[in-house]
N, C-alpha and C positions, 0 to 999 in steps of 0.2 A: 504494500500500500504506500502510495506517495504521501509524504508529509506536506501539509498545506504551506509550510514556510520553506520548503526546499528551494535552494537557489536556482535549480534548473527550471522551475515553473516560470519565474519572471523573465527568462530568456527564451521560452518556447521549446524547451527540450521535452521530448516524449520518449516513451519506452522504445517505439520503433526506430527513432533517431539514434538512440543509444546502441541498439543492436546493429543498425546500419554502419555506424562509426566503428564499432568493434570488428565487425566482419570485414570491412574495407581495410582497416588498419592492419589487422593480423594477416590478411592476404598479402599485403606489402611486406610485413615482417618475415613471413615464411619464405618469400622470394629474395629477401635482402641478403647480400653477401656477408655482411657483418653480423646481423642478428639471426638470420635464418638457421645457421648451424647450431646455435645455442638452443633455440626453441625447438627445432625439429628433432634434436637428439633427445629431448625430454618429454615432449608432448606426443602421446600416442593416440589419443582420442580428441581430435580437434573440435568436434561438435560439442563434446562435454566441456572442453576448456573454454570455448567461445561463450557458452551459456554461463559459465562461472564468471567470466570477465564482464559479461553484460550485467550480471547480478552485482558485481563489484562497482561498476560505474553507476548503476541505478542507486546503489547505496550512497555513493559519493555525491551525485548531483541531484537526486530525487529524494534522498533520505529514506529510502524504502526499507532498509534493514535486511534486504534479501541475502547479502553476502555474509557468509559465516566463516570464511577462511582466515588464514594468518599469512599474509604475503612476506613478512620479514624473514622467517626461517627458510622459506622456499628460496628466496633470493640470496641469503647468506650461504646456502648450501651449493651455490654455483661458483666454483673456484675461479673460473676464468672471467667472470663478470667484472667490468671496470667502468670508470667514469666515461670512457669513450663509448662504451655500449649504451650508457644512459643518454649521452649526447645524441647518438644516432637515433635511439628510441624516441626521444623528445622531438627531434627534427621530423621524423616520419609521422609521428602523432600529430604535430602541429600542421603539417602539410595535409594530412588526411582530414583532420577536423575542419580545416578551411575549405576543403573540397566538398564535404558532405553535409556541413552544418551552416546555418545562418551565422553571420559574423558574431553576434553576442553569445550565441551558444558555443561557437568555436572558441571564443575567448575564455569562457568559463571552463570548458574542458581542458584547454591548454594551461590555464592557470593552475587548476587542480593537478594536472599531470606533472607540472614543474614542482609543485609542493611534495607530491608523492615521491618523485625521483630524488629530491633532496633528502627526504626522510629515509628512503631506502639506502642511498649512498652513505649517509651518516651511520645507519645501523650496521651496514656491512663493514665499514671502517672500524667501528667499535669492536665488532665480533672478530675481525682479523687481528686487531691489536691485542685483544684478550687471548687469542689463540697462540700468539707468538711471545707473550709475556712470560718471563721466567717464573 
């Protein structure tokens, strides 16, 4: 259920828009020379993964509460992930959001994506530092 004060409502985001963005973006990710190998090596059921990501974004922009996962441990467990990967992810995400969403919706999605990326990068750095500490 969408929360009445969800930030996505004010900019016209809908559940079909979220799913369209997720599908278009991850089609690019799967084909990307930098990101594709990381995702394709780990995701075996793309339909399930895309549904989970749509739930994630619904929870972020529509405050639906549908996503019940924990993204930090998943990302920490990928040893080759780096700041460059996050940069590429953000560039592709922003490009896709601009292509498939109205401007205000694209701005909200890209703003939240940037915040999420910064949080994940910080969490990964902390976990890696803790793993190498004596």
